[in-house]
ZALO-195651 format. One record per atom (N, C-alpha, C, O): y, z, x; residue in one letter; atom name; residue number from 0. Coordinates in steps of 0.2 Angstrom, whole numbers, plus 5000, padded with zeros to 4 digits. Each point is the difference from the previous one (the first is absolute). Layout:
N
+------+------+------+---+----+-----+
!   py !   pz !   px ! r !  a !   k !
+------+------+------+---+----+-----+
!    Y !    Z !    X ! a ! CA ! NUM !
...
+------+------+------+---+----+-----+
***
This chain:
65
+------+------+------+---+----+-----+
!   py !   pz !   px ! r !  a !   k !
+------+------+------+---+----+-----+
! 5031 ! 4867 ! 5160 ! m !  N !   0 !
! 4999 ! 5004 ! 4995 ! m ! CA !   0 !
! 5002 ! 4997 ! 4993 ! m !  C !   0 !
! 5005 ! 4997 ! 4999 ! m !  O !   0 !
! 4990 ! 5004 ! 4996 ! n !  N !   1 !
! 5001 ! 4997 ! 4993 ! n ! CA !   1 !
! 5006 ! 5004 ! 4997 ! n !  C !   1 !
! 4999 ! 5006 ! 5000 ! n !  O !   1 !
! 5006 ! 4991 ! 4998 ! k !  N !   2 !
! 5006 ! 5003 ! 4997 ! k ! CA !   2 !
! 4998 ! 5004 ! 4993 ! k !  C !   2 !
! 5004 ! 5004 ! 4998 ! k !  O !   2 !
! 4991 ! 4994 ! 4999 ! k !  N !   3 !
! 4998 ! 5003 ! 4994 ! k ! CA !   3 !
! 4998 ! 5007 ! 5001 ! k !  C !   3 !
! 5002 ! 5004 ! 4995 ! k !  O !   3 !
! 4996 ! 4998 ! 5011 ! w !  N !   4 !
! 4998 ! 5007 ! 5001 ! w ! CA !   4 !
! 5005 ! 5003 ! 5005 ! w !  C !   4 !
! 5000 ! 4999 ! 5006 ! w !  O !   4 !
! 5005 ! 5005 ! 4991 ! a !  N !   5 !
! 5004 ! 5004 ! 5004 ! a ! CA !   5 !
! 4997 ! 5006 ! 5002 ! a !  C !   5 !
! 4999 ! 5004 ! 4995 ! a !  O !   5 !
! 4999 ! 4997 ! 5011 ! v !  N !   6 !
! 4996 ! 5005 ! 5002 ! v ! CA !   6 !
! 5004 ! 5007 ! 5000 ! v !  C !   6 !
! 5005 ! 5000 ! 5003 ! v !  O !   6 !
! 4992 ! 5005 ! 4994 ! k !  N !   7 !
! 5003 ! 5007 ! 5000 ! k ! CA !   7 !
! 4994 ! 5004 ! 5001 ! k !  C !   7 !
! 4996 ! 5001 ! 4996 ! k !  O !   7 !
! 5005 ! 5003 ! 5009 ! r !  N !   8 !
! 4994 ! 5004 ! 5002 ! r ! CA !   8 !
! 5001 ! 5007 ! 4998 ! r !  C !   8 !
! 5006 ! 5003 ! 4999 ! r !  O !   8 !
! 4989 ! 5000 ! 4998 ! i !  N !   9 !
! 5000 ! 5007 ! 4998 ! i ! CA !   9 !
! 4995 ! 5004 ! 5004 ! i !  C !   9 !
! 4995 ! 4997 ! 5002 ! i !  O !   9 !
! 5005 ! 5010 ! 4998 ! t !  N !  10 !
! 4995 ! 5004 ! 5003 ! t ! CA !  10 !
! 4998 ! 5004 ! 4994 ! t !  C !  10 !
! 5003 ! 5003 ! 4996 ! t !  O !  10 !
! 4990 ! 4997 ! 5003 ! l !  N !  11 !
! 4997 ! 5003 ! 4994 ! l ! CA !  11 !
! 4996 ! 5006 ! 5003 ! l !  C !  11 !
! 4995 ! 4999 ! 5004 ! l !  O !  11 !
! 5006 ! 5007 ! 4994 ! n !  N !  12 !
! 4996 ! 5006 ! 5002 ! n ! CA !  12 !
! 4995 ! 5001 ! 4995 ! n !  C !  12 !
! 5001 ! 5002 ! 4994 ! n !  O !  12 !
! 4993 ! 4998 ! 5008 ! l !  N !  13 !
! 4994 ! 5001 ! 4996 ! l ! CA !  13 !
! 4996 ! 5006 ! 5002 ! l !  C !  13 !
! 5000 ! 5002 ! 5006 ! l !  O !  13 !
! 4997 ! 5002 ! 4990 ! t !  N !  14 !
! 4995 ! 5005 ! 5002 ! t ! CA !  14 !
! 4994 ! 4997 ! 5002 ! t !  C !  14 !
! 4999 ! 4994 ! 4999 ! t !  O !  14 !
! 4997 ! 5009 ! 5005 ! a !  N !  15 !
! 4994 ! 4998 ! 5003 ! a ! CA !  15 !
! 4995 ! 4997 ! 4994 ! a !  C !  15 !
! 4997 ! 4994 ! 5001 ! a !  O !  15 !
! 5003 ! 5009 ! 4994 ! s !  N !  16 !
! 4995 ! 4998 ! 4994 ! s ! CA !  16 !
! 5003 ! 4993 ! 4997 ! s !  C !  16 !
! 4997 ! 4996 ! 4998 ! s !  O !  16 !
! 5010 ! 5004 ! 5001 ! e !  N !  17 !
! 5003 ! 4994 ! 4998 ! e ! CA !  17 !
! 4999 ! 4994 ! 5004 ! e !  C !  17 !
! 4998 ! 4994 ! 4998 ! e !  O !  17 !
! 5002 ! 5007 ! 5009 ! m !  N !  18 !
! 4999 ! 4995 ! 5005 ! m ! CA !  18 !
! 4993 ! 4997 ! 5000 ! m !  C !  18 !
! 4999 ! 4994 ! 5000 ! m !  O !  18 !
! 4997 ! 5011 ! 4999 ! k !  N !  19 !
! 4992 ! 4999 ! 5000 ! k ! CA !  19 !
! 4999 ! 4995 ! 4993 ! k !  C !  19 !
! 4996 ! 4995 ! 5001 ! k !  O !  19 !
! 5007 ! 5007 ! 4994 ! y !  N !  20 !
! 4999 ! 4997 ! 4994 ! y ! CA !  20 !
! 5003 ! 4993 ! 5000 ! y !  C !  20 !
! 4996 ! 4995 ! 4998 ! y !  O !  20 !
! 5010 ! 5004 ! 5005 ! l !  N !  21 !
! 5003 ! 4993 ! 5001 ! l ! CA !  21 !
! 4995 ! 4996 ! 5005 ! l !  C !  21 !
! 4999 ! 4994 ! 4998 ! l !  O !  21 !
! 4999 ! 5009 ! 5007 ! e !  N !  22 !
! 4996 ! 4996 ! 5005 ! e ! CA !  22 !
! 4993 ! 4998 ! 4997 ! e !  C !  22 !
! 4998 ! 4994 ! 5001 ! e !  O !  22 !
! 4999 ! 5010 ! 4995 ! e !  N !  23 !
! 4994 ! 4999 ! 4997 ! e ! CA !  23 !
! 5001 ! 4994 ! 4994 ! e !  C !  23 !
! 4996 ! 4995 ! 5000 ! e !  O !  23 !
! 5010 ! 5005 ! 4997 ! y !  N !  24 !
! 5001 ! 4995 ! 4995 ! y ! CA !  24 !
! 5001 ! 4994 ! 5003 ! y !  C !  24 !
! 4997 ! 4994 ! 4998 ! y !  O !  24 !
! 5007 ! 5006 ! 5008 ! c !  N !  25 !
! 5001 ! 4993 ! 5003 ! c ! CA !  25 !
! 4994 ! 4997 ! 5003 ! c !  C !  25 !
! 4999 ! 4994 ! 5000 ! c !  O !  25 !
! 4997 ! 5011 ! 5003 ! q !  N !  26 !
! 4993 ! 4997 ! 5003 ! q ! CA !  26 !
! 4996 ! 4997 ! 4994 ! q !  C !  26 !
! 4997 ! 4995 ! 5001 ! q !  O !  26 !
! 5003 ! 5008 ! 4993 ! r !  N !  27 !
! 4995 ! 4998 ! 4995 ! r ! CA !  27 !
! 5003 ! 4993 ! 4997 ! r !  C !  27 !
! 4996 ! 4996 ! 4998 ! r !  O !  27 !
! 5011 ! 5004 ! 5002 ! t !  N !  28 !
! 5002 ! 4994 ! 4997 ! t ! CA !  28 !
! 5002 ! 4994 ! 5005 ! t !  C !  28 !
! 5001 ! 4995 ! 4998 ! t !  O !  28 !
! 4999 ! 5007 ! 5008 ! g !  N !  29 !
! 5002 ! 4995 ! 5005 ! g ! CA !  29 !
! 5007 ! 4999 ! 5001 ! g !  C !  29 !
! 5002 ! 4994 ! 5003 ! g !  O !  29 !
! 5002 ! 5010 ! 4994 ! r !  N !  30 !
! 5007 ! 4999 ! 5000 ! r ! CA !  30 !
! 5004 ! 5004 ! 5005 ! r !  C !  30 !
! 4998 ! 5006 ! 5001 ! r !  O !  30 !
! 5007 ! 4992 ! 5002 ! p !  N !  31 !
! 5004 ! 5004 ! 5004 ! p ! CA !  31 !
! 5004 ! 5005 ! 4996 ! p !  C !  31 !
! 5002 ! 4999 ! 4994 ! p !  O !  31 !
! 4999 ! 5007 ! 5009 ! a !  N !  32 !
! 5004 ! 5006 ! 4997 ! a ! CA !  32 !
! 5007 ! 4997 ! 4997 ! a !  C !  32 !
! 5002 ! 5002 ! 4995 ! a !  O !  32 !
! 5001 ! 4994 ! 5009 ! t !  N !  33 !
! 5007 ! 4998 ! 4999 ! t ! CA !  33 !
! 5000 ! 4996 ! 4993 ! t !  C !  33 !
! 5004 ! 5001 ! 4996 ! t !  O !  33 !
! 4991 ! 4995 ! 5003 ! d !  N !  34 !
! 4999 ! 4996 ! 4994 ! d ! CA !  34 !
! 4999 ! 5005 ! 4994 ! d !  C !  34 !
! 5003 ! 4999 ! 4994 ! d !  O !  34 !
! 4992 ! 5006 ! 5007 ! v !  N !  35 !
! 4999 ! 5004 ! 4994 ! v ! CA !  35 !
! 5006 ! 5004 ! 4998 ! v !  C !  35 !
! 5001 ! 5001 ! 4994 ! v !  O !  35 !
! 5003 ! 5002 ! 5011 ! i !  N !  36 !
! 5006 ! 5004 ! 4999 ! i ! CA !  36 !
! 5005 ! 4995 ! 4996 ! i !  C !  36 !
! 5003 ! 5003 ! 4996 ! i !  O !  36 !
! 4998 ! 4991 ! 5007 ! r !  N !  37 !
! 5005 ! 4996 ! 4996 ! r ! CA !  37 !
! 4998 ! 4999 ! 4993 ! r !  C !  37 !
! 5004 ! 5000 ! 4996 ! r !  O !  37 !
! 4989 ! 4998 ! 5003 ! e !  N !  38 !
! 4998 ! 4999 ! 4993 ! e ! CA !  38 !
! 5002 ! 5007 ! 4996 ! e !  C !  38 !
! 5002 ! 4999 ! 4994 ! e !  O !  38 !
! 4996 ! 5006 ! 5008 ! l !  N !  39 !
! 5002 ! 5007 ! 4997 ! l ! CA !  39 !
! 5007 ! 5000 ! 4998 ! l !  C !  39 !
! 5002 ! 5002 ! 4995 ! l !  O !  39 !
! 5002 ! 4997 ! 5010 ! i !  N !  40 !
! 5008 ! 5000 ! 4999 ! i ! CA !  40 !
! 5002 ! 4995 ! 4994 ! i !  C !  40 !
! 5004 ! 5002 ! 4996 ! i !  O !  40 !
! 4993 ! 4992 ! 5005 ! r !  N !  41 !
! 5002 ! 4995 ! 4995 ! r ! CA !  41 !
! 4998 ! 5002 ! 4993 ! r !  C !  41 !
! 5002 ! 4998 ! 4995 ! r !  O !  41 !
! 4992 ! 5006 ! 5004 ! s !  N !  42 !
! 4998 ! 5002 ! 4994 ! s ! CA !  42 !
! 5004 ! 5006 ! 4997 ! s !  C !  42 !
! 4999 ! 5002 ! 4994 ! s !  O !  42 !
! 5005 ! 5001 ! 5009 ! l !  N !  43 !
! 5004 ! 5006 ! 4998 ! l ! CA !  43 !
! 5005 ! 4997 ! 4994 ! l !  C !  43 !
! 5003 ! 4995 ! 5001 ! l !  O !  43 !
! 4998 ! 5009 ! 4994 ! e !  N !  44 !
! 5005 ! 4999 ! 4995 ! e ! CA !  44 !
! 5006 ! 5003 ! 5001 ! e !  C !  44 !
! 5000 ! 5006 ! 5003 ! e !  O !  44 !
! 5006 ! 4991 ! 4996 ! i !  N !  45 !
! 5006 ! 5003 ! 5001 ! i ! CA !  45 !
! 5004 ! 5000 ! 4993 ! i !  C !  45 !
! 4999 ! 4995 ! 4996 ! i !  O !  45 !
! 5005 ! 5010 ! 5003 ! n !  N !  46 !
! 5003 ! 5000 ! 4993 ! n ! CA !  46 !
! 5007 ! 4997 ! 5001 ! n !  C !  46 !
! 5004 ! 5001 ! 5004 ! n !  O !  46 !
! 4998 ! 4995 ! 4991 ! k !  N !  47 !
! 5006 ! 4997 ! 5000 ! k ! CA !  47 !
! 5004 ! 5004 ! 4995 ! k !  C !  47 !
! 4998 ! 5005 ! 4997 ! k !  O !  47 !
! 5009 ! 4994 ! 5003 ! a !  N !  48 !
! 5004 ! 5004 ! 4996 ! a ! CA !  48 !
! 4999 ! 5000 ! 4993 ! a !  C !  48 !
! 5000 ! 5005 ! 4996 ! a !  O !  48 !
! 4997 ! 4990 ! 5001 ! e !  N !  49 !
! 4998 ! 5000 ! 4993 ! e ! CA !  49 !
! 4994 ! 5003 ! 4998 ! e !  C !  49 !
! 4997 ! 5000 ! 4995 ! e !  O !  49 !
! 4999 ! 5003 ! 5011 ! g !  N !  50 !
! 4994 ! 5004 ! 4999 ! g ! CA !  50 !
! 4994 ! 4995 ! 4999 ! g !  C !  50 !
! 4995 ! 5003 ! 4999 ! g !  O !  50 !
! 5005 ! 4991 ! 5003 ! v !  N !  51 !
! 4995 ! 4996 ! 5000 ! v ! CA !  51 !
! 4997 ! 5000 ! 5007 ! v !  C !  51 !
! 5003 ! 4999 ! 5005 ! v !  O !  51 !
! 4990 ! 5001 ! 4996 ! n !  N !  52 !
! 4997 ! 5000 ! 5006 ! n ! CA !  52 !
! 4999 ! 4993 ! 5002 ! n !  C !  52 !
! 4998 ! 4996 ! 4996 ! n !  O !  52 !
! 5003 ! 5003 ! 5011 ! h !  N !  53 !
! 4999 ! 4993 ! 5003 ! h ! CA !  53 !
! 4996 ! 5001 ! 5006 ! h !  C !  53 !
! 5002 ! 5005 ! 5004 ! h !  O !  53 !
! 4994 ! 4991 ! 4998 ! k !  N !  54 !
! 4997 ! 5000 ! 5006 ! k ! CA !  54 !
! 5004 ! 4997 ! 5006 ! k !  C !  54 !
! 5004 ! 4996 ! 4998 ! k !  O !  54 !
! 4995 ! 5007 ! 5008 ! v !  N !  55 !
! 5004 ! 4998 ! 5005 ! v ! CA !  55 !
! 5000 ! 4992 ! 5001 ! v !  C !  55 !
! 5005 ! 4997 ! 5001 ! v !  O !  55 !
! 4989 ! 5000 ! 4999 ! n !  N !  56 !
! 5000 ! 4993 ! 5001 ! n ! CA !  56 !
! 5003 ! 4996 ! 4995 ! n !  C !  56 !
! 5002 ! 4995 ! 5001 ! n !  O !  56 !
! 4999 ! 5008 ! 4993 ! q !  N !  57 !
! 5004 ! 4996 ! 4995 ! q ! CA !  57 !
! 5007 ! 5000 ! 5001 ! q !  C !  57 !
! 5004 ! 4995 ! 5000 ! q !  O !  57 !
! 4998 ! 5011 ! 5003 ! s !  N !  58 !
! 5007 ! 5000 ! 5002 ! s ! CA !  58 !
! 5002 ! 4996 ! 5006 ! s !  C !  58 !
! 5005 ! 4997 ! 5001 ! s !  O !  58 !
! 4990 ! 5002 ! 5004 ! e !  N !  59 !
! 5000 ! 4996 ! 5005 ! e ! CA !  59 !
! 5001 ! 4992 ! 4998 ! e !  C !  59 !
! 5004 ! 4997 ! 5003 ! e !  O !  59 !
! 4992 ! 5002 ! 4992 ! q !  N !  60 !
! 5001 ! 4993 ! 4997 ! q ! CA !  60 !
! 5007 ! 4998 ! 4998 ! q !  C !  60 !
! 5002 ! 4995 ! 5000 ! q !  O !  60 !
! 5001 ! 5010 ! 4996 ! l !  N !  61 !
! 5006 ! 4999 ! 4998 ! l ! CA !  61 !
! 5006 ! 5000 ! 5005 ! l !  C !  61 !
! 5004 ! 4996 ! 5000 ! l !  O !  61 !
! 4995 ! 5007 ! 5005 ! i !  N !  62 !
! 5004 ! 5000 ! 5006 ! i ! CA !  62 !
! 5000 ! 4993 ! 5003 ! i !  C !  62 !
! 5005 ! 4997 ! 5003 ! i !  O !  62 !
! 4989 ! 5000 ! 4998 ! q !  N !  63 !
! 4999 ! 4994 ! 5003 ! q ! CA !  63 !
! 5003 ! 4994 ! 4996 ! q !  C !  63 !
! 5001 ! 4995 ! 5003 ! q !  O !  63 !
! 5000 ! 5006 ! 4991 ! q !  N !  64 !
! 5002 ! 4994 ! 4996 ! q ! CA !  64 !
! 5007 ! 4999 ! 5001 ! q !  C !  64 !
! 5003 ! 4995 ! 4997 ! q !  O !  64 !
+------+------+------+---+----+-----+
***
């Protein structure tokens, strides 16, 4: 297993319409749901104490340095 990816599994409860929407999006784009959900998570903004918004992947870059 690639040590870059520490696997952490989650269970996601979706309504039938949300699941249908996700499946349709994945089918149209040819991307797996896991990749779509990861991308959405990375695009989330988090608030730091000083009130500045930072994206999750920007924070990950700082941690890796």
